[in-house]
C-alpha positions in Angstrom: -11.7 -6.0 13.3 -14.0 -8.7 11.8 -16.6 -7.3 9.4 -19.2 -9.0 7.3 -19.2 -8.5 3.6 -22.5 -6.5 3.7 -21.1 -4.3 6.5 -17.8 -3.9 4.6 -19.7 -2.7 1.5 -21.5 0.0 3.5 -18.4 1.1 5.5 -15.6 0.7 3.0 -14.2 4.3 3.3 -14.2 4.0 7.1 -12.4 0.6 6.9 -9.8 1.9 4.5 -9.1 4.9 6.9 -8.6 2.4 9.7 -6.1 0.5 7.6 -4.3 3.7 6.7 -3.9 4.3 10.5 -2.1 1.0 10.8 -4.9 -1.4 11.5 -6.2 -4.4 9.6 -9.7 -5.7 8.9 -10.9 -9.2 8.3 -13.9 -9.6 6.0 -16.1 -12.5 6.8 -18.9 -14.5 5.1 -21.2 -16.3 7.5 -18.6 -15.8 10.3 -15.7 -17.4 8.3 -12.8 -15.1 7.2 -12.6 -14.7 3.4 -10.4 -11.6 2.9 -8.2 -9.2 4.8 -7.5 -5.5 4.4 -4.0 -4.6 5.4 -1.6 -1.8 4.6 0.6 -2.2 1.5 4.3 -3.2 1.9 6.4 -0.2 3.2 8.3 0.3 -0.1 8.1 -1.3 -3.5 11.4 -2.3 -5.1 12.4 -0.1 -8.0 13.1 -2.1 -11.1 16.3 -1.0 -12.8 17.1 -2.3 -16.3 20.7 -3.2 -16.7 21.3 -3.5 -12.9 23.4 -6.7 -13.3 25.4 -5.4 -16.3 29.1 -6.2 -15.8 28.4 -8.6 -12.9 27.5 -11.7 -14.9 30.1 -13.5 -17.0 29.3 -16.4 -19.3 31.8 -19.2 -19.9 33.2 -19.8 -23.3 31.0 -22.1 -25.4 27.8 -21.5 -23.3 25.9 -21.2 -26.5 27.5 -24.1 -28.3 25.0 -26.6 -29.9 24.0 -29.5 -27.7 24.3 -33.1 -29.0 20.9 -34.4 -28.0 22.0 -38.1 -27.8 25.0 -37.2 -25.6 22.8 -35.0 -23.5 20.2 -37.8 -22.9 23.0 -40.2 -22.1 24.3 -37.9 -19.4 27.5 -36.8 -21.2 28.4 -33.1 -20.6 
């Protein structure tokens, strides 16, 4: 449903209920779309600290100092 900004301000609770029921609303300014009300993603990803522990292995010497001149010349 396309709704002007002024109309959206007056009918916001009604527009939100319509989105909760699965719809979506486009808010317009002078007939041009400027925003859209849509339902949120179905489920947000749960962040788990330490989830990659034991899966990542670093090679020997990964933290060795880098020779800047050699690096700039392309030497590994």
